[in-house]
VOGU-3710 file (C-alpha; in Angstrom, 3 decimals, decimal comma):
1> matktherrl> -20,016/76,588/-80,134  -16,235/76,918/-79,560  -14,510/73,948/-77,946  -13,027/74,638/-74,541  -9,226/74,924/-74,620  -7,510/72,382/-72,348  -4,094/73,245/-71,046  -1,632/70,377/-71,128  -0,087/69,554/-67,720  3,668/69,619/-67,901
11> stsapisdiq> 5,691/66,559/-66,933  8,235/67,405/-64,261  11,034/65,869/-66,292  10,085/66,556/-69,935  12,800/68,369/-71,936  10,309/71,087/-72,889  12,774/73,158/-74,895  12,909/70,398/-77,537  9,173/70,555/-78,345  8,567/71,941/-81,846
21> gpvgpegvsr> 5,265/72,554/-83,629  1,890/71,106/-82,602  1,948/68,623/-79,737  -1,612/67,268/-79,854  -5,129/67,712/-81,159  -6,356/71,150/-82,129  -7,471/73,171/-79,112  -4,843/71,702/-76,754  -2,199/74,343/-76,032  1,568/73,929/-75,827
31> pkhkrtatgf> 3,012/73,676/-72,339  3,665/76,986/-70,641  7,252/77,940/-69,862  7,617/77,028/-66,240  10,302/75,594/-64,010  10,063/71,923/-63,194  9,568/70,885/-59,604  13,234/69,991/-59,265  14,947/72,394/-61,647  17,173/71,949/-64,675
41> gaaeiknvea> 20,818/71,133/-65,150  23,333/73,785/-66,230  23,079/72,981/-69,959  19,274/72,924/-69,990  18,804/76,270/-68,246  20,291/78,231/-71,146  17,985/76,480/-73,648  14,943/77,049/-71,463  15,822/80,720/-70,893  16,240/81,236/-74,628
51> sipepqrdaw> 12,810/79,690/-75,272  10,989/82,183/-73,020  9,676/85,178/-75,047  11,544/88,410/-74,359  8,486/90,400/-73,138  7,904/87,739/-70,453  11,532/87,904/-69,359  11,453/91,716/-69,234  8,228/91,733/-67,215  9,681/89,224/-64,780
61> kkhsaqgftt> 12,894/91,191/-64,323  10,967/94,445/-63,892  8,949/92,996/-61,028  11,643/90,833/-59,423  11,828/91,206/-55,647  14,460/93,587/-54,332  15,914/93,357/-50,843  15,471/96,312/-48,491  18,520/98,442/-47,683  17,118/101,417/-45,774
71> keqfedetvr> 15,260/101,880/-42,490  12,087/102,977/-44,313  12,157/99,943/-46,619  12,666/97,634/-43,607  9,683/99,250/-41,864  7,576/98,840/-45,034  8,408/95,129/-45,237  7,919/94,473/-41,515  4,560/96,263/-41,286  3,364/94,602/-44,508
81> hvettlarsl> 4,142/91,156/-43,095  2,529/91,952/-39,739  -0,636/93,152/-41,448  -0,943/90,666/-44,330  1,058/87,518/-43,459  0,137/87,534/-39,761  -3,208/89,362/-40,060  -2,326/91,648/-37,126  -2,637/95,410/-36,832  -1,122/98,385/-35,036
91> fncdelaays> -3,343/97,640/-32,046  -2,396/93,998/-31,446  1,198/93,861/-32,660  3,107/92,537/-29,652  6,823/91,669/-29,460  6,236/88,194/-30,911  4,414/89,700/-33,906  7,215/92,261/-34,315  9,758/89,395/-34,266  7,712/87,500/-36,848
101> gaslafrdrl> 7,380/90,518/-39,130  11,065/91,440/-38,876  12,109/87,812/-39,453  9,935/87,526/-42,533  11,382/90,794/-43,861  14,932/89,471/-43,431  13,950/86,051/-44,732  12,621/87,636/-47,923  15,926/89,424/-48,338  17,901/86,209/-47,804
111> viewnktqqr> 15,735/84,293/-50,262  16,591/86,709/-53,079  20,324/86,014/-52,572  19,599/82,338/-51,916  17,914/81,914/-55,311  20,762/83,739/-57,051  23,323/81,580/-55,233  21,630/78,347/-56,341  21,457/79,609/-59,935  25,108/80,692/-59,829
121> qtfadqkrvy> 26,179/77,293/-58,468  24,104/75,437/-61,077  25,576/77,504/-63,927  29,135/77,000/-62,656  28,530/73,222/-62,697  31,450/72,580/-60,355  32,082/70,265/-57,436  29,795/70,693/-54,434  30,129/69,688/-50,800  27,321/67,863/-49,019
131> ylsleflmgr> 27,679/67,918/-45,245  25,738/65,114/-43,539  25,173/65,679/-39,827  22,532/64,247/-37,507  22,746/67,507/-35,541  22,773/71,184/-36,552  22,688/73,325/-33,420  21,866/76,563/-35,227  20,724/78,877/-32,431  18,653/81,948/-33,207
141> aldnamlnvg> 18,512/82,947/-36,863  17,258/86,568/-36,838  20,244/88,148/-35,073  22,624/86,089/-37,199  20,854/87,170/-40,421  20,915/90,845/-39,376  24,649/90,750/-38,701  25,614/88,672/-41,729  23,849/90,995/-44,183  25,123/94,067/-42,306
151> lkdvaraglk> 21,709/95,565/-41,511  21,351/95,215/-37,743  21,573/98,991/-37,225  18,884/99,510/-39,880  16,659/96,987/-38,093  17,357/98,548/-34,682  16,329/102,001/-35,901  13,292/100,661/-37,762  12,023/98,643/-34,811  12,542/101,663/-32,537
161> dlgfriedvi> 10,338/103,730/-34,872  7,693/101,010/-34,583  7,922/101,070/-30,779  10,137/98,054/-30,020  13,598/97,383/-28,552  15,606/95,126/-30,841  16,835/93,039/-27,868  13,229/92,260/-26,835  12,324/91,307/-30,400  15,356/89,022/-30,856
171> sqehdaalgn> 14,621/87,260/-27,552  11,222/86,112/-28,886  12,898/83,566/-31,165  12,905/79,942/-30,089  16,218/78,147/-30,658  16,019/75,636/-33,507  16,002/72,288/-31,675  18,107/70,416/-34,209  21,021/69,372/-32,015  22,342/68,887/-28,509
181> gglgrlaacf> 26,095/69,245/-28,108  29,369/70,217/-29,725  28,844/67,959/-32,756  25,788/69,957/-33,815  27,273/73,344/-33,007  30,397/72,491/-35,023  28,155/71,638/-37,994  26,404/75,010/-37,634  29,731/76,886/-37,491  30,878/74,983/-40,579
191> ldsmatlnyp> 27,738/75,956/-42,517  28,398/79,605/-41,617  32,018/79,366/-42,778  31,211/77,521/-46,005  28,774/80,278/-46,977  31,120/83,075/-45,837  33,975/81,572/-47,895  31,657/81,085/-50,918  31,942/77,303/-51,159  29,058/75,605/-53,000
201> awgyglryry> 27,780/73,473/-50,121  24,577/72,017/-48,720  23,903/70,636/-45,273  21,589/67,648/-44,833  19,895/66,798/-41,556  16,619/65,796/-39,908  13,792/68,156/-38,978  13,124/67,037/-35,419  9,639/68,027/-34,349  10,483/68,023/-30,632
211> gifkqeivdg> 14,281/68,388/-30,669  16,136/66,263/-28,150  13,844/67,592/-25,378  13,293/70,729/-23,339  14,996/70,334/-19,978  13,184/71,413/-16,830  14,715/71,147/-13,367  11,964/70,027/-10,969  12,884/69,479/-7,305  16,517/69,224/-8,392
221> yqvevpdywl> 15,884/66,528/-11,010  16,049/66,744/-14,816  12,615/66,325/-16,372  12,276/65,979/-20,161  9,353/67,683/-21,913  8,733/68,219/-25,656  10,415/71,248/-27,213  7,687/72,863/-29,342  10,099/74,940/-31,386  8,171/74,606/-34,650
231> dfnpwefprh> 5,033/76,448/-33,490  6,169/79,347/-35,660  9,338/79,023/-37,706  9,714/81,693/-40,408  13,127/80,384/-41,461  12,070/77,203/-43,238  10,484/76,543/-46,618  8,441/73,357/-47,002  9,257/71,676/-50,313  6,235/69,407/-50,675
241> ditvdiqfyg> 7,203/68,882/-54,315  10,414/67,176/-53,146  9,188/63,978/-51,530  11,251/60,779/-51,448  9,902/57,255/-50,847  12,046/55,540/-48,202  11,775/51,762/-47,899  12,132/49,622/-44,758  11,843/45,870/-44,008  10,841/43,606/-46,905
251> hvsrhqdedg> 13,081/41,002/-48,555  15,674/40,694/-51,325  15,110/38,570/-54,414  17,760/37,771/-57,010  17,527/37,019/-60,714  19,559/37,285/-63,907  18,761/40,020/-66,408  18,775/39,514/-70,183  22,574/40,052/-70,235  23,097/37,242/-67,726
261> knvavwegge> 24,032/39,674/-64,951  22,972/38,870/-61,377  20,531/41,493/-60,104  19,304/42,015/-56,524  15,858/43,531/-55,984  14,692/44,856/-52,596  10,943/44,290/-52,432  7,997/44,586/-50,057  8,137/46,108/-46,615  7,012/49,570/-45,648
271> ivdavaydvp> 7,314/52,932/-47,411  7,680/56,219/-45,527  7,815/59,602/-47,252  10,661/62,065/-46,634  9,565/65,665/-47,238  12,208/68,361/-47,730  12,331/71,598/-45,734  14,928/74,202/-46,734  16,650/76,730/-44,479  18,758/79,558/-45,997
281> ipgfqtpttn> 22,286/79,885/-44,566  23,701/83,388/-45,208  27,414/84,070/-45,434  28,968/87,083/-43,717  29,412/90,119/-45,988  28,836/88,069/-49,139  25,725/87,430/-51,264  26,395/83,682/-51,057  23,470/82,065/-49,236  23,745/78,284/-49,024
291> nlrlwsskas> 21,102/75,725/-48,124  20,389/73,424/-45,204  17,918/70,748/-46,262  16,067/68,977/-43,458  13,905/65,895/-43,921  10,579/65,326/-42,189  8,816/61,942/-42,154  5,199/61,257/-43,017  3,089/58,264/-44,029  3,236/57,520/-47,748
301> kgefdfqkfn> -0,427/56,454/-48,022  -1,816/59,651/-46,587  -2,604/60,613/-43,038  -5,978/59,041/-42,611  -7,573/55,619/-43,224  -11,298/56,209/-43,847  -12,163/52,502/-43,810  -10,699/51,996/-40,329  -12,313/55,196/-39,072  -15,742/54,268/-40,416
311> sgdyeasvgd> -15,501/50,832/-38,834  -14,939/52,499/-35,445  -11,185/51,834/-35,188  -10,394/55,511/-34,628  -6,876/55,116/-33,185  -5,747/52,796/-35,984  -7,093/55,228/-38,611  -4,124/57,535/-37,946  -1,684/54,768/-36,936  0,364/54,822/-40,160
321> qqraetisav> 0,886/58,548/-39,865  1,878/58,399/-36,193  4,328/55,526/-36,812  5,891/57,367/-39,744  6,174/60,661/-37,871  8,070/59,105/-34,957  11,099/58,785/-37,264  11,743/62,534/-37,277  10,066/63,322/-33,954  13,013/63,302/-31,539
331> lypndnlerg> 16,794/63,596/-31,744  18,466/60,464/-30,278  15,409/58,487/-29,155  16,190/56,572/-25,956  17,838/53,327/-27,118  17,798/51,481/-23,787  15,012/49,374/-25,321  15,259/47,253/-28,485  12,472/49,261/-30,136  14,462/52,413/-29,415
341> kelrlkqqyf> 17,531/50,929/-31,106  15,506/50,098/-34,205  14,023/53,605/-34,285  17,508/55,163/-34,154  18,695/52,972/-37,020  15,505/53,766/-38,935  16,105/57,474/-38,357  19,671/57,284/-39,668  18,750/55,347/-42,811  15,738/57,575/-43,522
351> wcaaslydiv> 17,931/60,699/-43,488  20,842/59,143/-45,425  18,603/57,611/-48,105  16,637/60,840/-48,676  19,859/62,879/-48,865  21,537/60,443/-51,285  18,456/60,415/-53,505  18,660/64,218/-53,665  22,409/64,298/-54,342  22,201/61,629/-57,050
361> rrfkkskkaw> 19,188/63,340/-58,676  21,114/66,608/-58,838  24,165/64,879/-60,353  22,123/63,057/-63,001  20,805/66,381/-64,316  24,384/67,172/-65,379  24,266/64,226/-67,869  27,850/63,334/-66,885  29,221/59,790/-66,738  29,114/58,047/-63,341
371> safpdmvaiq> 32,915/58,022/-63,272  32,711/61,832/-62,829  30,620/61,546/-59,656  33,561/62,024/-57,210  34,735/65,006/-59,319  31,365/66,709/-58,784  30,349/65,493/-55,321  32,131/65,487/-51,948  30,129/63,982/-49,083  31,399/64,630/-45,558
381> lndthptlai> 30,239/62,301/-42,776  30,046/64,186/-39,476  30,849/61,247/-37,147  29,488/57,704/-37,616  25,741/58,563/-37,712  25,578/58,969/-41,528  27,676/55,850/-42,330  24,708/54,117/-43,982  25,044/56,724/-46,764  28,090/54,739/-47,948
391> velqrilvdl> 26,025/51,561/-48,267  23,092/53,408/-49,800  25,227/54,935/-52,575  26,663/51,494/-53,370  23,093/50,119/-53,528  21,995/52,940/-55,847  24,962/52,461/-58,186  24,811/48,653/-58,339  21,105/47,818/-57,982  19,432/50,850/-59,579
401> egldwveawg> 22,026/52,203/-62,033  23,511/48,838/-63,063  27,177/49,627/-62,451  29,772/46,910/-61,905  30,461/46,312/-58,174  34,165/47,249/-58,328  33,559/50,421/-60,354  30,749/51,456/-58,008  32,846/50,860/-54,879  35,672/52,975/-56,341
411> ivqntfsyan> 33,198/55,831/-56,870  31,877/55,447/-53,302  35,329/55,495/-51,701  36,408/58,562/-53,669  33,214/60,435/-52,759  33,060/60,036/-48,975  35,231/61,390/-46,194  34,718/60,682/-42,506  35,333/62,930/-39,497  35,675/60,885/-36,313
421> htvmpealek> 34,625/62,707/-33,142  35,347/60,238/-30,385  37,530/57,415/-29,130  34,914/56,482/-26,515  33,919/52,843/-27,136  30,211/53,412/-26,357  30,032/56,268/-28,875  31,482/54,188/-31,746  28,168/53,014/-33,107  27,411/49,338/-33,554
431> wsvpvmqnll> 24,149/47,854/-34,811  23,080/44,287/-34,203  22,961/42,109/-37,308  19,432/40,790/-36,519  18,052/44,363/-36,240  19,695/45,390/-39,515  18,632/42,140/-41,216  15,020/42,891/-40,340  15,037/46,622/-41,149  17,527/46,883/-44,053
441> prhlqiiyev> 18,025/43,400/-45,561  19,710/44,592/-48,774  22,086/46,894/-46,918  23,239/44,063/-44,678  24,044/41,990/-47,780  26,090/44,873/-49,191  27,933/45,299/-45,868  28,818/41,577/-45,845  30,058/41,803/-49,433  32,144/44,930/-48,680
451> nsqflqmvek> 33,563/43,183/-45,610  34,358/40,005/-47,550  36,298/41,850/-50,239  38,063/44,003/-47,660  39,159/40,966/-45,593  40,435/39,215/-48,722  42,596/42,266/-49,415  43,861/42,291/-45,808  44,656/38,557/-45,906  46,772/39,006/-49,028
461> qfpkdrdmlr> 48,591/41,899/-47,377  49,101/40,186/-43,985  48,908/36,424/-44,693  50,351/35,417/-41,322  48,262/37,701/-39,109  44,952/35,818/-38,836  43,959/37,747/-35,724  44,018/40,998/-37,703  41,053/39,743/-39,765  39,028/39,427/-36,568
471> rvsiieesqp> 40,163/42,830/-35,313  39,354/44,808/-38,486  36,239/42,978/-39,647  33,172/45,209/-40,035  31,200/42,345/-38,476  32,036/41,797/-34,816  31,725/38,118/-33,926  29,786/38,650/-30,698  26,368/37,490/-29,463  24,528/38,826/-31,363
481> kmvrmaylat> 26,856/39,764/-34,186  27,320/43,531/-34,531  28,062/45,860/-37,459  30,919/48,253/-36,535  29,919/51,496/-38,203  33,212/53,318/-37,545  35,077/50,565/-39,419  32,608/50,738/-42,314  33,028/54,534/-42,439  36,823/54,142/-42,516
491> igshkvngva> 36,811/51,507/-45,267  34,260/53,401/-47,375  36,002/56,807/-47,247  39,099/58,160/-48,962  40,037/60,324/-45,943  39,501/59,956/-42,198  40,225/62,902/-39,918  40,355/63,541/-36,218  39,343/66,924/-34,835  42,360/67,905/-32,698
501> elhsdlikst> 46,011/66,903/-32,817  45,883/64,661/-29,742  42,657/63,054/-30,919  44,028/62,404/-34,415  47,135/60,795/-32,904  44,985/58,714/-30,548  42,692/57,312/-33,250  45,768/56,229/-35,225  47,291/54,517/-32,197  44,088/53,007/-30,748
511> ifkdfveiyg> 40,785/52,401/-32,551  42,191/52,620/-36,118  45,694/51,332/-35,445  45,246/48,292/-37,727  43,736/50,429/-40,495  46,813/52,664/-40,485  48,884/49,519/-41,156  46,526/48,425/-43,931  46,063/51,750/-45,728  49,163/53,650/-44,620
521> pdkftnvtng> 49,184/56,925/-42,673  48,156/59,156/-45,628  44,493/58,145/-45,354  44,376/59,642/-41,841  44,705/63,342/-41,193  43,825/66,048/-38,680  41,603/69,108/-38,893  41,471/70,828/-35,507  37,987/72,174/-34,845  37,165/75,878/-34,868
531> itprrwlhqa> 34,297/78,267/-34,194  32,752/81,102/-36,187  33,817/84,473/-34,734  30,725/86,048/-36,269  28,388/84,349/-33,788  30,754/83,692/-30,881  32,286/87,166/-30,664  30,411/89,650/-32,859  26,904/88,403/-32,030  27,426/87,056/-28,499
541> nprlselias> 29,637/89,906/-27,278  28,941/92,964/-29,472  30,599/95,496/-27,136  33,843/93,530/-27,037  33,724/93,100/-30,822  33,253/96,863/-31,182  36,139/97,600/-28,793  38,454/95,261/-30,712  37,378/96,819/-34,027  38,144/100,296/-32,657
551> klggyefltd> 41,735/99,236/-31,961  42,281/97,163/-35,119  40,773/99,722/-37,488  37,695/97,746/-38,520  35,977/94,372/-38,434  38,341/92,502/-40,773  39,235/90,160/-37,893  35,763/88,591/-38,243  36,830/87,020/-41,545  40,541/86,740/-40,722
561> ltklnklehf> 40,797/85,922/-37,032  44,616/85,980/-37,084  44,365/89,787/-37,122  43,549/89,596/-33,394  47,295/89,209/-32,702  47,656/93,009/-32,926  45,705/93,338/-29,656  48,867/92,541/-27,701  50,161/95,972/-28,683  47,535/97,490/-26,365
571> lddkdfkkew> 48,472/95,654/-23,156  49,799/98,921/-21,706  46,802/100,991/-22,830  45,006/101,794/-19,555  41,837/103,129/-21,197  41,580/100,020/-23,388  42,022/97,720/-20,378  39,515/99,699/-18,322  36,873/99,432/-21,036  37,629/95,713/-21,486
581> qeikyankvr> 37,038/95,204/-17,748  33,807/97,220/-17,851  32,504/95,070/-20,723  33,266/91,875/-18,789  31,482/93,249/-15,710  28,429/94,246/-17,778  28,296/90,735/-19,255  28,435/89,271/-15,739  25,601/91,569/-14,620  23,529/90,362/-17,586
591> laqhivnttg> 24,147/86,711/-16,655  23,433/87,425/-12,967  20,098/88,938/-14,042  19,303/85,838/-16,099  20,162/83,611/-13,130  17,911/85,462/-10,697  15,072/85,555/-13,263  15,236/81,817/-13,953  16,391/80,286/-10,646  15,706/82,927/-8,008
601> vrvnpkalfd> 19,343/82,772/-6,838  21,067/86,144/-6,416  24,765/86,143/-7,299  27,378/88,862/-6,965  28,778/89,976/-10,373  32,050/90,928/-8,614  32,635/87,275/-7,693  34,717/84,983/-9,903  32,325/83,277/-12,354  33,408/79,623/-12,720
611> iqvkriheyk> 31,425/77,973/-15,545  30,997/74,447/-16,902  28,287/74,166/-19,551  28,173/71,190/-21,917  26,503/67,791/-22,305  26,365/65,992/-18,965  28,572/62,910/-19,267  30,888/61,086/-16,903  33,886/61,598/-19,201  33,350/65,387/-19,158
621> rqqlnilgvi> 33,559/65,058/-15,363  30,934/67,430/-14,027  31,134/65,074/-11,022  34,767/66,163/-10,426  33,630/69,800/-10,543  30,769/69,437/-8,045  32,887/67,292/-5,712  35,470/70,098/-5,848  32,717/72,613/-5,024  31,740/70,519/-1,974
631> hryltikams> 35,415/70,519/-0,903  35,455/74,329/-1,215  32,255/74,563/0,820  33,643/72,344/3,582  36,870/74,399/3,588  34,932/77,681/3,935  32,847/76,231/6,758  36,041/75,297/8,624  37,581/78,795/8,211  37,592/81,554/10,774
641> aeerkklapr> 35,868/84,866/9,949  39,282/86,484/9,342  40,346/83,723/6,920  37,079/84,082/4,990  37,773/87,779/4,350  40,866/86,820/2,304  38,960/84,402/0,069  37,847/85,404/-3,445  34,029/84,982/-3,747  33,001/82,459/-6,369
651> vsifggkaap> 29,906/81,487/-8,343  29,967/77,925/-9,736  27,653/77,698/-12,740  26,598/74,435/-14,393  24,426/73,742/-17,429  23,742/70,974/-19,912  21,418/68,095/-20,687  21,783/64,438/-19,730  20,523/61,826/-22,207  17,092/60,580/-21,031
661> gywmaktvih> 18,380/57,045/-20,391  21,721/58,068/-18,828  20,947/57,565/-15,155  24,408/58,410/-13,795  24,490/61,750/-15,645  21,070/62,589/-14,217  22,417/61,775/-10,748  25,215/64,317/-11,285  22,605/66,977/-12,096  20,689/66,097/-8,955
671> lvcsvgevvn> 23,854/66,336/-6,839  24,650/69,798/-8,275  21,119/71,016/-7,509  21,180/69,487/-4,006  24,529/71,111/-3,188  23,208/74,444/-4,516  20,127/74,184/-2,297  22,340/73,824/0,799  25,168/76,234/-0,100  22,977/79,069/-1,423
681> ndkdvgdllk> 20,972/79,148/1,820  23,936/78,933/4,210  24,240/82,337/5,889  27,778/81,520/7,120  28,953/81,258/3,536  26,926/84,133/2,036  28,388/85,422/-1,235  31,661/83,506/-0,813  30,145/80,585/-2,737  27,028/80,147/-4,855
691> vvyiedynvs> 26,085/77,091/-6,932  23,729/77,524/-9,899  22,255/75,090/-12,418  20,966/76,814/-15,574  18,211/74,673/-17,064  17,732/73,905/-20,762  21,194/75,024/-21,886  21,188/75,964/-25,593  22,934/78,278/-28,072  21,095/81,471/-27,118
701> kaeiitpasd> 21,830/80,824/-23,427  25,466/80,128/-24,354  25,587/83,595/-25,939  24,740/85,057/-22,500  26,893/82,670/-20,456  30,117/82,592/-22,505  30,971/86,342/-22,435  30,457/86,369/-18,632  33,007/83,711/-17,706  36,143/84,412/-15,697
711> isehistagt> 37,192/80,772/-15,723  35,611/77,871/-17,609  36,044/74,171/-16,905  37,166/71,718/-19,611  38,189/68,889/-17,350  37,565/65,639/-19,257  39,693/62,613/-18,435  42,790/62,916/-20,633  42,306/61,114/-23,938  38,491/61,142/-23,910
721> easgtsnmkf> 37,475/64,536/-25,371  38,085/64,602/-29,112  38,434/68,375/-29,313  35,848/70,520/-27,593  34,824/73,864/-29,031  33,291/75,564/-25,983  36,867/76,010/-24,704  37,558/78,140/-27,804  34,378/80,202/-27,313  35,216/81,029/-23,712
731> vlnggliigt> 38,783/82,111/-24,477  37,668/84,184/-27,487  35,397/86,080/-25,090  38,197/86,846/-22,641  37,732/84,002/-20,173  40,515/81,681/-19,002  40,479/77,875/-18,889  41,031/75,356/-16,143  41,486/72,078/-17,948  43,237/68,794/-18,532
741> cdganieitr> 45,730/68,054/-21,289  42,976/66,795/-23,545  41,388/67,625/-26,904  41,974/71,141/-28,192  43,106/72,325/-24,732  46,586/71,226/-25,801  46,596/73,378/-28,942  45,001/76,290/-27,084  47,848/76,044/-24,542  50,383/76,102/-27,361
751> evgesniflf> 48,789/79,233/-28,837  48,033/81,274/-25,696  51,020/80,131/-23,614  51,194/77,974/-20,477  51,080/81,017/-18,220  47,588/81,912/-19,519  45,839/78,593/-18,859  45,423/76,491/-15,712  46,253/72,870/-16,526  46,044/69,926/-14,119
761> gnlaedvedl> 45,674/66,159/-14,005  47,208/63,048/-15,492  48,240/62,770/-19,133  46,599/60,573/-21,767  49,559/58,178/-21,894  49,156/57,391/-18,171  45,419/56,709/-18,177  45,457/53,021/-19,111  48,117/52,203/-16,497  46,118/53,987/-13,804
771> rhahnygsfk> 42,929/52,151/-14,767  44,801/48,854/-14,701  46,158/49,675/-11,229  42,634/50,505/-10,010  41,352/47,099/-11,055  44,332/44,843/-10,395  46,533/46,766/-8,000  45,850/48,942/-5,002  43,326/51,770/-5,207  43,659/54,483/-2,592
781> ldpdlakvfd> 41,027/57,193/-2,409  42,309/60,775/-2,250  41,979/61,867/1,426  40,324/65,219/0,551  37,853/63,406/-1,682  37,164/60,927/1,124  36,042/63,860/3,334  33,697/65,001/0,575  32,168/61,517/0,352  31,800/61,432/4,130
791> aikdgafgda> 29,787/64,667/3,997  27,539/63,226/1,275  27,078/59,970/3,231  26,250/61,935/6,400  23,303/63,511/4,574  24,733/67,033/4,304  23,066/67,368/0,873  19,907/65,334/1,419  19,227/61,615/1,259  22,641/59,952/0,845
801> nrftalcssi> 21,079/56,928/-0,881  20,371/59,051/-3,954  24,123/59,481/-4,521  25,360/56,004/-3,529  25,901/54,835/-7,124  27,791/58,025/-8,042  30,134/57,702/-5,064  30,647/53,954/-5,413  31,513/54,264/-9,129  34,630/56,039/-7,851
811> tdhgdyylvs> 35,297/54,204/-4,566  34,316/50,615/-5,447  34,042/50,229/-9,214  37,417/51,192/-10,621  37,028/55,002/-10,913  37,141/54,671/-14,694  37,326/58,432/-15,251  40,140/58,984/-12,697  38,249/61,424/-10,478  40,252/60,427/-7,393
821> ddfnsyikth> 43,600/60,423/-9,233  43,092/63,988/-10,473  41,287/65,414/-7,420  44,326/66,698/-5,536  45,773/68,350/-8,646  42,354/69,870/-9,401  41,986/71,393/-5,916  45,531/72,817/-5,955  45,000/74,338/-9,408  41,801/76,025/-8,233
831> alvdeaykdq> 43,832/77,529/-5,384  46,167/78,980/-8,052  43,108/80,418/-9,853  41,981/82,093/-6,590  45,426/83,585/-6,096  45,740/84,813/-9,695  42,278/86,418/-9,633  43,288/88,669/-6,727  45,679/90,561/-9,033  43,067/91,959/-11,383
841> dawlekcits> 45,532/93,807/-13,595  47,625/90,697/-14,252  44,426/88,655/-14,766  43,213/91,158/-17,328  46,494/90,936/-19,236  46,166/87,143/-19,338  42,658/87,532/-20,793  43,646/90,069/-23,462  46,747/88,063/-24,418  44,654/84,899/-24,761
851> vsrmgffssd> 42,102/86,587/-27,036  44,878/88,043/-29,198  46,303/84,530/-29,770  43,042/82,780/-30,764  43,402/83,389/-34,510  44,019/79,704/-35,282  40,656/78,540/-33,878  38,365/79,919/-36,578  35,991/77,572/-38,398  37,033/79,439/-41,584
861> rciqeyaemi> 40,509/77,920/-41,229  38,907/74,464/-40,723  36,806/74,731/-43,868  39,797/75,858/-45,923  41,729/72,810/-44,668  38,854/70,462/-45,503  38,462/72,067/-48,951  42,165/71,728/-49,795  43,132/68,453/-48,102  39,939/66,394/-48,230
871> wnveplvpeq> 37,172/67,726/-50,507  39,254/69,173/-53,358  36,681/71,903/-53,953  37,037/75,541/-55,030  35,051/78,554/-53,786  32,610/80,213/-56,177  33,082/83,922/-55,508  30,170/86,125/-56,647  31,081/88,880/-59,083  29,309/91,509/-56,968
881> rngk> 29,389/91,815/-53,193  26,485/93,267/-51,222  24,836/94,350/-54,438  27,557/96,920/-55,162
//
């Protein structure tokens, strides 16, 4: 009887190409040629490829997947996926099934290029960028994929043949709930640009099961409910073979190794598994398809404890799993409670540790010396959230790889760069020492050691300035002591950048003033934010993109936005201007339809659309906007019928989410909704003024809102908004700005010209003096604002007690955000907007001129600046483009 042949299981790290001759007893086969779970380095791939018999290689190549290019091929792929992947048929294929089938068809096509891109980048063995961001506000993926691979028309025709409108199919997609505000959308634009410009780059983030939350407006209040965006997500690939053990709690023991070297060992505690999920990121008109890797948390010991279940403790039997899964459940868990603070810190370390493990693993496959790490790896910190990555890399190098402390710290500093996004004190993260001591004991030791060596250096440099040591210390001597993450990020990075010229100047003169003295000005630089024109013009406003292309002779402006400057040549072209105006009106009709469908409020598309959509925060001053709306309402009510006829009708549109624990921001939302309830039902006012709150603002809603704006509000207190990018999106879509001299508004003004923007308010250099006068001098409330407060207190918009705190923050508690100081200027500037809007021809010229001068604000320009000034990385241009 013949013995049964056993097939040897392959180790995931064995150098299989070195195996020669028999490897075990007779009847045990050699390992099959197969890829390891985590791939090979550049040198190994060639050996492995050579070891695979030629017939196998030929068979593989013969049957390799090919991406569709024609309508018929797209229909084949879509129907196949509907019938086999989804198990649907002709008779029950609804729009959601059509979306799913089309998405899977495009996903398959992206994956082919994605695999080739990863192979190309591995072979090239050059420096890569790793972009660490707690948020990636990606928006819908199908439309973006269609446009980036240049096959939207093919998909439109194919879906029509199958009985569907492409717009209905695209609208089935749920926005990826991986972010909230501008920080996350900037990260998404950067991923698009890095792929479009062919840079070898990966994004790393968290796979939030419920996003930040889905916002519902109930009786005028924000209500948070889970955002079930992962019910069906065809754009991600679970990588269950890439699982990282992440440690929390425990203790640190020290001993000497056989060489007499002191060694620290982090032991005990709790282990949670990080599981990788990959999302392909296609570039525009290039085969380069980069990767976004998201980490999901799960219990390391399995989901289910049979012993506890069998003993009747049913809830505890799944307790480990539930506790582990909370780490990646929600973006920004409410940290008003101590447990919430610990969860946020846990979340940040979990993501940083998993990402660093992955980056280090990939580097080690290259077999290069550790000194080459900064030559192969550039890690960009998107704000302070990923700062623990600095500490984690130092821990890996010193504790696990045995490097000398000084050598390791040199590698760390040359690897990391840090983009600061705020000067707001509450947004500069600090973690209490007791919380960190409990959760990450070894990391706290490393932070203290880094701080000690840093302060010694500072003391040598400034021996007579003892107070500087207190000011720059990573550890804040408060009760309890706090770890200043922005300082740690600055010390641990080779470059620190602001995100607009004013912001970069402010961080050097305020929060990092001492660090500029210590390190010199060269460590600090500026990269003004930008946006991707592919999504924010071509995808969001396809008719305008088509009109521009018809005048510029093609779509080259989508990869070189400076080409828009030729539009100014057409300012006297009546047909061009007429079509431009028709496109704007059609976009306003589309938004008006969305408003009536979602809120029941009917608005007139011929009115001036005045829009403020962004995170709800006191510094962004939605309260100034709604108080201005109340002033307008009171003014209209006091007008005669004849005076009202001369007034330009206006629709004030708000949108955005308030953090669950941010009570004042929620009060602003409630005031907006309460004012809307009164104004929209006042027959005296009619269409002269409408107030609308669009719930659950996200990227796909922004794509409807942005092209419809006549004026958009970017009215933060001067010196508080780092940059802003929604201002760029609105102007690129032919809307004008009313704004303060803050963030990127200043650079937009410089580009488009002062006559094409409506600026108001105090300047950043005056803010501190005004705040000081409020608290220690005389504070006089603006008389027009006083009338607004009187109306609120008289119950004109419901129970006045609900708005007492909002009003008194301005009248009695120092008016920190200068609402009263800027109110008069704000009202007068809105009067100028009304006047300018009456001359539609002149208004149109302002809009066209502004669009033509937006070339600077492309995220492509940002990425090129980062690559040259900060990352020192080269693009890897594919030999063939679009398979040609």
